N, C-alpha and C positions, 0 to 999 in steps of 0.2 A: 346484579351479582352482585354481590358486595363486596367490601377488602378484604375478605377472608377467602373468597371464594377465586380470587384473580391466582392466573398461573405464575407461579416463583421462576423465574431463570436465574440463577448464581451466573456470574461471568468473573472467569478467573485470570488470571494478569500472573506471570511471575517475572521477575524483574521490574526493572521502572524506563523503559525506553523506550518512546512515542514516537510513531511512524504513520506512516497513510493507515494501515490495516486499524488505528486506534479513530483515527478519523469518519473513517466505514462505520464504526461498529457501534461509532455515538451518533451519525446519523440515523443510523436505526434505532436505536437504543431513546433517540428524544424520539422518536412518533410512532414508538407503543402506547396506545394507550393506558394511560394509566386505572384507569377503573379494570383492567385486565389484565394486567400485568405490574407484577411487581419484581423490578429489577432490583440485583445486591449482586455489587462488585468486592471482590474480594482481593489482596492484596497483597500480593508477598514482601513490597517496602511498603509501610503506609508512612505518607506526609511527606510523597516528593511527588513527580511531575503526575508519573497515573494521576492518583489520587486528586491530585487539583485539577485535573483534568476532564476528570468523571467526579466533579465534586458535588454535582444536583443530586449522588445515588445513594442510597442506604454503601457504609459498606463492613467491612467486616480486615480482620485481619488474618493472614496465611496460618494456621495456627503449625503448619507442619513445614514452614519453610529453610530452605538447603543451609546448615554452616556456607560449604561454597557454592551459591549459583552457578546455574547452568550458560556458560559463558556464550556470547554472543555468536549468531554465524557458526555453532557446533551442530556437527551433525546428529539426529536423533532417531533411532530405534529400541526393542529389545532394551540395550542397558541401560539407557535412559532410565528408562521405564522400573530398571531393578534400584536403580537408585531411589526413586521416589518409595519404594518398599514402609521404609522406614517408618517414613507420614501418611502412610495412606491412611490407619488407624482415626489419626487427629480429624485430616481431614474430611472423611468418614462421617464421622459424628457433629461436624459443626455441618454437614451438607444436610444431616439428617435434620438437626437443629434446626437451621432452614427452614426445613421442610421446601426441598431445593426440588422442582419439579422435572426443570431441564439444566443443563451445566452449559455454557455456551465459551470454547476455549477456541483460542485466536492466534495463538501462534503455533512452532516445535516446543517451544517451552512451557507450556500454559497449559500444550496438549499432554508430554509425558509425565508432569506436575498431576494432574486429576481426572483421565482418563478412568482409570483403576477406582480411585475414591467413586466418583462418578456414578459408576457400573456400579460398587458396593454397594450405594447409600441406593442405590432404587429408583436414580433420576436419570437422564433420558439424558446422553450426549452427546450432542453437535458438535466437531468437527468441522472447522472452517476453514481450509486449508487455502495460504493463500501463497503458500512455497514454488517449489519447480517440482518435476513429475518422478523426480528421483527421491526427493524425501522420504527414509526409510520411517521413519514414522507413520505418514500415511499411507503405505506400502504392505506394512505387517504389523503392524500394531492396530491403527483404526478399524482396518478389515473386523477385527475383532471385537474391539471395543465400544466404538461407535453405535451410537443409535441412528444417526442420520452423518452424511461428511458433504457438507460444500463447500465448492470449489470456487474460484474467483471468474478465469477458465478453462474451457478442454484444456487447453495447454499443461494447466498446474494438475490433473489427472493420471498416475500412470495406466501406462499403457495394461498393461497386468490387471486382470480384474478379478478379483473372487470377494466373495464374504459382502457387509455391506459396499463396498468400493462398485457394484455390482449395482445399486441404488443411486450412488451418486448424484448430485445435481449440480449443474452449473446454473449459478446465479452473479450476476457481475457487482461490482459495489456501484455503493449510489453516488450521486453526483448531486450538487447544487444546478440543474439543464437553464436556471435560468439566470446565470450570472452575466452582469454587462461592463463589458470597462470598453472608457473610452481609449481606443489603440491610440489615439495621437497626442492625448495630453499623455499618459505612461512612457511613451517615445519621448516626445517630447523633457520627463523628468528626468531618464535617463542620459542622453544626451547633452541634457547642462550639466548633470552631476560626472557626469565623463569626460564632460570638457573638450570631446570630439565632433567631428564637422558634422552636416546634419543630412550629412546623405550615407554616414557608415551605416555597413548595412553591420544588425546586433544582431547575433547567434546566440541562444540561451543554451545551459544545460543548466539541469534541474535535479539534485538530487545527493548522497551524500557521496565523500570521495572514497570509494572502498571498489574493492576491483573486481564486481560482479557489473560494477557501473564504468568502469572504461572511464572514466576522467581524463585521464593523460591521452585517451584517443581520442576528444572530442578538443584535446590541443595540439593534438597534430591536422585535426580534421582544420580546423581553425584558420591556419599557420596556413595551408596547404591553400584555403578560399583567398587568404590576403594576398598571398604569390599571383591568384588568378585575374581576382578580382579586380578591376578597372577602379573601383570605389574602395573604400576603406573600409578595413573588415576588422571588428573585435568579438572576443566569445566574451559569455560571462558568464562565470562560475557562482552561481548561487545551492550554497550546500557548508558542510562543515567537512572537515578530517576526520575521519575516523578508522583510520588504517597509513601506519609511519611510510609500511616500505610503498605504496601509493602514494603518498604522498611526494616523497623522497624523490618516481621517479617524476613525476608535472612538475618538479622543481628542478630538477636535470632540465626537463624541454623548455623551460623559463629561462634558465640559463645559459645554455646553446643559441637559444635563438640572439642573432646580430643586432643589437641595440634592444629597445624598449619590444617585448613578442606583444602580440595583439591579442592578448587574454589579459582581463580582471577577474580578478577574488572579489564576489560583492557578497557574500557570508550568508549565513543562514536567516531570510525574507518570508517575512507573511502580507498577509497572503500570495502564495508562490503564485495563483496565476495574473495577478495584476500586475507580477513582473514580464510573467510569460509573456501577456498580450500587448507590453512595452517593444518586443524583441521581431524582431522580422523573420525570424525560424528558430524551431526547436530542433536540435541533434540530438536522436537519442541514442549514441552508442553501447546499450547496456545489454550485456547476454544472460537470455536465461528470465528474464521478468513475468511473472506470473500473468500480470495486468499494469503496469505503471501508470498511477495516476496525475501525472503532470504530461503525459503525453493524453492522456482525453482531458484535460484542463486547459492543454492547449488545442485541440480539437472544438471544446465549446467558446471558447473568446476569439477562433481566428488567428488563431497564428499555426502556418502550415509548420509541418513534422514531416521530421526527413530521421527516418530508425532502422536500424539496423533488423537483418529479417533473422530477426530470434527468439525463445520466449514465446509469449503471448503479443507482440506486436503487429505482427499481421491479422491475427485474428484483430486487435480492436481498429486496424486503419480500413479493416476490409467494409464495405467494397471501394476499390479507390481514394479513399480518406485520407492517403499519407504518400509517400514513397518511402521507399524498401530499398536497401541496401544491403550488399553482402558484409557481414560479421570482421572484426575489425583489420576493418576496410578503409583509412581517414580519405585516401585518394577519390575513393567512389562517392563518399562523403561529399565530399568539400563539392565535388562537380557536376552529386544531383542537386547540392541548394542552390548554386548560382545560378543551375539549367532552370529552376523550375523558378528561383525571383526573377529572370531575366524576360519571365513574360507575365507581366500584370493576368491576361484575361486568363490562364490557365491555371496558376497562384491562386486567382480569386474566385472559381470556378471551383479548385480542390477544396477551397476551403470551406467554400457553400456545404458544399457535401457534407465535410466533415461536423459542422454542425446542426445540420439537421439528422444524418445518424447518429451522436452524441447526445442528441435530447430527444431521439426516441431511445436509446438501447441503455440509458443509463441514468434514469428518473428517478429517485428517492423513493414514490408511491411504489413502480414497482418493484425495488428491490424490496421495501417493506410488508408490500404483500407476496413476496414469492418466502418471505422467512416468516409469515404468519403462516402463511402453510404448513412448514414444517413445524412448528412448536404448535401449531392445531391437534396437526396428527400423532404429533409423537406427545404431547401432555394428554390427552386419552378423553378430555374433562379435567376442571381443576380439582386442585386438594388444598386443604386449607394449611394453611404456614405458620412457620412459628411466632410467640409475639418476641421471640430474643432480639435486642438490641445492639441497633449497630452501632462501630465507638465512629461514625460522623458527626 
């Protein structure tokens, strides 16, 4: 196959916010054979964090970028699609000039921005759904405009199926299943940094401080653990503040505690799995998580997980790979965590099951193989790509 015969995949991004979905997508793109695929990244914000993260790929600027971009966290549906109409012509033209065989979008804003343009350009549309099942775009727009809907979990798919939703595929996100962290060394690093007793129970929260992820409930659970535990307890919040109201509630919890609250703000740190490995337990109070990356990373590095029974958590932790508790019930979360940690045998058995399951279910090889099957079926044979030069 010559370079002119490669399948051209345009990956389009709205906004400039990086998250776990970008990590997953890059893991896929990095493993596509360059002899068979030409990957082009289209950016609404040139020169930003997304551009830097995907710096190894051809890049073009979105010619139809909105003067007022879609807001993060906003619901997407037909109204959002209508907002993109003035930009459709220029985006369609770019896709045609690039010879796009497939347009792959990764989040709600990008779906709304590029779905119609892909259709008009004659490209096949991969709608990669990583949100919750109530997403209006996936429920009402994707069935009409997408050629393939891919979901990160069964939970994420709407219960009402029509159009292309009837052919939706669940393809789990890829992970480096061979990661190996010296848990004892990372724990000691944290103990020294925190200047806490060596027998302190270290509880991890990893993620942005937003409503859905419930960082305030994590604080409540840690405070309850500290009240019940014969050992010292510290809750470590790894992440960044993204919601003023949530941050205010978190501060209220901390201010109300008599003395120094058993919680520390650790900031955003990479690689996340190394810091998770240094902790005794990962607490996941988040609601409606399609498939939490930190949950799977904890499974891979041997940190036990206590998560709320919500979203894709149960799906990821099946069978018996973690402890599930009721949502918004920090007392149950605290009790479950302490009970698990009190039995070394039970904890070791659980983490071993979790590691084996995660290494089988979330391999990059499996993800890439399944996505290449989608690309091959949709492309139906490669098309010659345009020699249009990128901005990178």
